[in-house]
N, CA, C and O atoms as a GROMACS GRO file, in nm:
protein
  172
    1MET      N    1   0.757  -1.946  11.460
    1MET     CA    2   0.610  -1.948  11.436
    1MET      C    3   0.580  -1.880  11.320
    1MET      O    4   0.633  -1.770  11.302
    2GLU      N    5   0.494  -1.932  11.229
    2GLU     CA    6   0.445  -1.878  11.108
    2GLU      C    7   0.291  -1.873  11.085
    2GLU      O    8   0.219  -1.972  11.079
    3ARG      N    9   0.253  -1.749  11.073
    3ARG     CA   10   0.090  -1.756  11.058
    3ARG      C   11   0.054  -1.674  10.929
    3ARG      O   12   0.134  -1.595  10.878
    4ALA      N   13  -0.073  -1.698  10.881
    4ALA     CA   14  -0.107  -1.609  10.778
    4ALA      C   15  -0.188  -1.500  10.836
    4ALA      O   16  -0.268  -1.513  10.929
    5ARG      N   17  -0.159  -1.383  10.768
    5ARG     CA   18  -0.227  -1.251  10.843
    5ARG      C   19  -0.316  -1.193  10.739
    5ARG      O   20  -0.291  -1.225  10.623
    6LEU      N   21  -0.405  -1.122  10.758
    6LEU     CA   22  -0.488  -1.039  10.654
    6LEU      C   23  -0.447  -0.897  10.677
    6LEU      O   24  -0.421  -0.846  10.786
    7HIS      N   25  -0.443  -0.839  10.556
    7HIS     CA   26  -0.399  -0.693  10.554
    7HIS      C   27  -0.544  -0.616  10.538
    7HIS      O   28  -0.578  -0.587  10.423
    8ARG      N   29  -0.624  -0.583  10.637
    8ARG     CA   30  -0.755  -0.551  10.625
    8ARG      C   31  -0.785  -0.439  10.529
    8ARG      O   32  -0.887  -0.437  10.461
    9GLU      N   33  -0.675  -0.330  10.527
    9GLU     CA   34  -0.714  -0.224  10.442
    9GLU      C   35  -0.728  -0.259  10.275
    9GLU      O   36  -0.807  -0.205  10.198
   10GLU      N   37  -0.646  -0.344  10.248
   10GLU     CA   38  -0.645  -0.395  10.114
   10GLU      C   39  -0.709  -0.545  10.088
   10GLU      O   40  -0.721  -0.598   9.978
   11GLY      N   41  -0.742  -0.591  10.197
   11GLY     CA   42  -0.812  -0.739  10.184
   11GLY      C   43  -0.698  -0.848  10.129
   11GLY      O   44  -0.732  -0.947  10.063
   12ARG      N   45  -0.577  -0.822  10.159
   12ARG     CA   46  -0.473  -0.923  10.106
   12ARG      C   47  -0.419  -1.016  10.213
   12ARG      O   48  -0.437  -0.983  10.330
   13ASN      N   49  -0.362  -1.117  10.189
   13ASN     CA   50  -0.312  -1.219  10.291
   13ASN      C   51  -0.168  -1.219  10.265
   13ASN      O   52  -0.128  -1.207  10.149
   14PHE      N   53  -0.076  -1.232  10.377
   14PHE     CA   54   0.045  -1.246  10.375
   14PHE      C   55   0.090  -1.314  10.495
   14PHE      O   56   0.024  -1.308  10.599
   15LYS      N   57   0.226  -1.394  10.483
   15LYS     CA   58   0.276  -1.460  10.579
   15LYS      C   59   0.369  -1.373  10.676
   15LYS      O   60   0.431  -1.277  10.629
   16ALA      N   61   0.379  -1.407  10.810
   16ALA     CA   62   0.457  -1.332  10.888
   16ALA      C   63   0.536  -1.442  10.982
   16ALA      O   64   0.481  -1.547  11.013
   17ARG      N   65   0.660  -1.412  11.021
   17ARG     CA   66   0.718  -1.500  11.115
   17ARG      C   67   0.773  -1.418  11.232
   17ARG      O   68   0.838  -1.313  11.229
   18VAL      N   69   0.735  -1.485  11.327
   18VAL     CA   70   0.746  -1.405  11.476
   18VAL      C   71   0.880  -1.501  11.555
   18VAL      O   72   0.869  -1.622  11.575
   19LYS      N   73   0.980  -1.437  11.586
   19LYS     CA   74   1.072  -1.494  11.656
   19LYS      C   75   1.113  -1.417  11.783
   19LYS      O   76   1.140  -1.297  11.774
   20LEU      N   77   1.119  -1.480  11.895
   20LEU     CA   78   1.163  -1.403  12.026
   20LEU      C   79   1.295  -1.451  12.050
   20LEU      O   80   1.324  -1.570  12.058
   21ASP      N   81   1.385  -1.340  12.063
   21ASP     CA   82   1.534  -1.384  12.068
   21ASP      C   83   1.554  -1.299  12.202
   21ASP      O   84   1.556  -1.176  12.188
   22GLY      N   85   1.569  -1.350  12.328
   22GLY     CA   86   1.585  -1.274  12.450
   22GLY      C   87   1.500  -1.164  12.454
   22GLY      O   88   1.379  -1.187  12.446
   23MET      N   89   1.544  -1.035  12.467
   23MET     CA   90   1.471  -0.919  12.486
   23MET      C   91   1.418  -0.855  12.356
   23MET      O   92   1.366  -0.743  12.357
   24ARG      N   93   1.435  -0.933  12.237
   24ARG     CA   94   1.391  -0.885  12.126
   24ARG      C   95   1.290  -0.970  12.034
   24ARG      O   96   1.312  -1.088  12.010
   25LEU      N   97   1.201  -0.915  11.993
   25LEU     CA   98   1.096  -0.975  11.899
   25LEU      C   99   1.112  -0.926  11.776
   25LEU      O  100   1.105  -0.806  11.753
   26ASN      N  101   1.140  -1.033  11.670
   26ASN     CA  102   1.156  -1.005  11.546
   26ASN      C  103   1.031  -1.067  11.485
   26ASN      O  104   0.988  -1.181  11.504
   27VAL      N  105   0.973  -0.955  11.396
   27VAL     CA  106   0.859  -0.987  11.308
   27VAL      C  107   0.902  -0.959  11.155
   27VAL      O  108   0.951  -0.855  11.111
   28ARG      N  109   0.873  -1.073  11.087
   28ARG     CA  110   0.907  -1.053  10.937
   28ARG      C  111   0.796  -1.081  10.856
   28ARG      O  112   0.729  -1.182  10.876
   29GLY      N  113   0.769  -0.999  10.764
   29GLY     CA  114   0.650  -1.009  10.683
   29GLY      C  115   0.680  -1.012  10.552
   29GLY      O  116   0.777  -0.940  10.530
   30CYS      N  117   0.628  -1.080  10.430
   30CYS     CA  118   0.641  -1.086  10.310
   30CYS      C  119   0.511  -1.059  10.226
   30CYS      O  120   0.400  -1.102  10.259
   31VAL      N  121   0.537  -0.981  10.110
   31VAL     CA  122   0.396  -0.964  10.019
   31VAL      C  123   0.484  -0.991   9.886
   31VAL      O  124   0.580  -0.920   9.858
   32ALA      N  125   0.446  -1.088   9.816
   32ALA     CA  126   0.512  -1.128   9.677
   32ALA      C  127   0.671  -1.130   9.722
   32ALA      O  128   0.710  -1.205   9.811
   33ILE      N  129   0.751  -1.048   9.658
   33ILE     CA  130   0.895  -1.081   9.666
   33ILE      C  131   0.934  -0.959   9.768
   33ILE      O  132   1.054  -0.950   9.793
   34ILE      N  133   0.860  -0.876   9.822
   34ILE     CA  134   0.908  -0.757   9.911
   34ILE      C  135   0.879  -0.801  10.041
   34ILE      O  136   0.763  -0.826  10.076
   35CYS      N  137   0.999  -0.813  10.129
   35CYS     CA  138   0.996  -0.840  10.274
   35CYS      C  139   1.022  -0.724  10.360
   35CYS      O  140   1.067  -0.621  10.311
   36ARG      N  141   0.996  -0.735  10.485
   36ARG     CA  142   1.015  -0.644  10.582
   36ARG      C  143   1.027  -0.701  10.716
   36ARG      O  144   0.949  -0.786  10.759
   37THR      N  145   1.131  -0.650  10.786
   37THR     CA  146   1.146  -0.710  10.933
   37THR      C  147   1.163  -0.592  11.030
   37THR      O  148   1.252  -0.507  11.025
   38VAL      N  149   1.046  -0.602  11.134
   38VAL     CA  150   1.075  -0.503  11.243
   38VAL      C  151   1.112  -0.569  11.369
   38VAL      O  152   1.071  -0.681  11.398
   39VAL      N  153   1.192  -0.497  11.444
   39VAL     CA  154   1.240  -0.552  11.565
   39VAL      C  155   1.180  -0.470  11.680
   39VAL      O  156   1.188  -0.347  11.687
   40TRP      N  157   1.128  -0.537  11.754
   40TRP     CA  158   1.073  -0.462  11.885
   40TRP      C  159   1.154  -0.517  11.995
   40TRP      O  160   1.187  -0.635  11.992
   41THR      N  161   1.195  -0.421  12.115
   41THR     CA  162   1.282  -0.448  12.217
   41THR      C  163   1.214  -0.434  12.338
   41THR      O  164   1.146  -0.331  12.337
   42ARG      N  165   1.205  -0.496  12.438
   42ARG     CA  166   1.142  -0.475  12.556
   42ARG      C  167   1.232  -0.363  12.631
   42ARG      O  168   1.354  -0.343  12.634
   43ALA      N  169   1.126  -0.301  12.687
   43ALA     CA  170   1.172  -0.172  12.786
   43ALA      C  171   1.222  -0.211  12.915
   43ALA      O  172   1.258  -0.126  12.996
   0.00000   0.00000   0.00000
């Protein structure tokens, strides 16, 4: 799933990808050429 998101503090848009993989939720977002992935695990 890919959605455009608004970074409210700076007024910028960026794309984020969300993937549910079993007990993990992977969220990847990029601004220009800088990307970051955050993995959330169900407790």
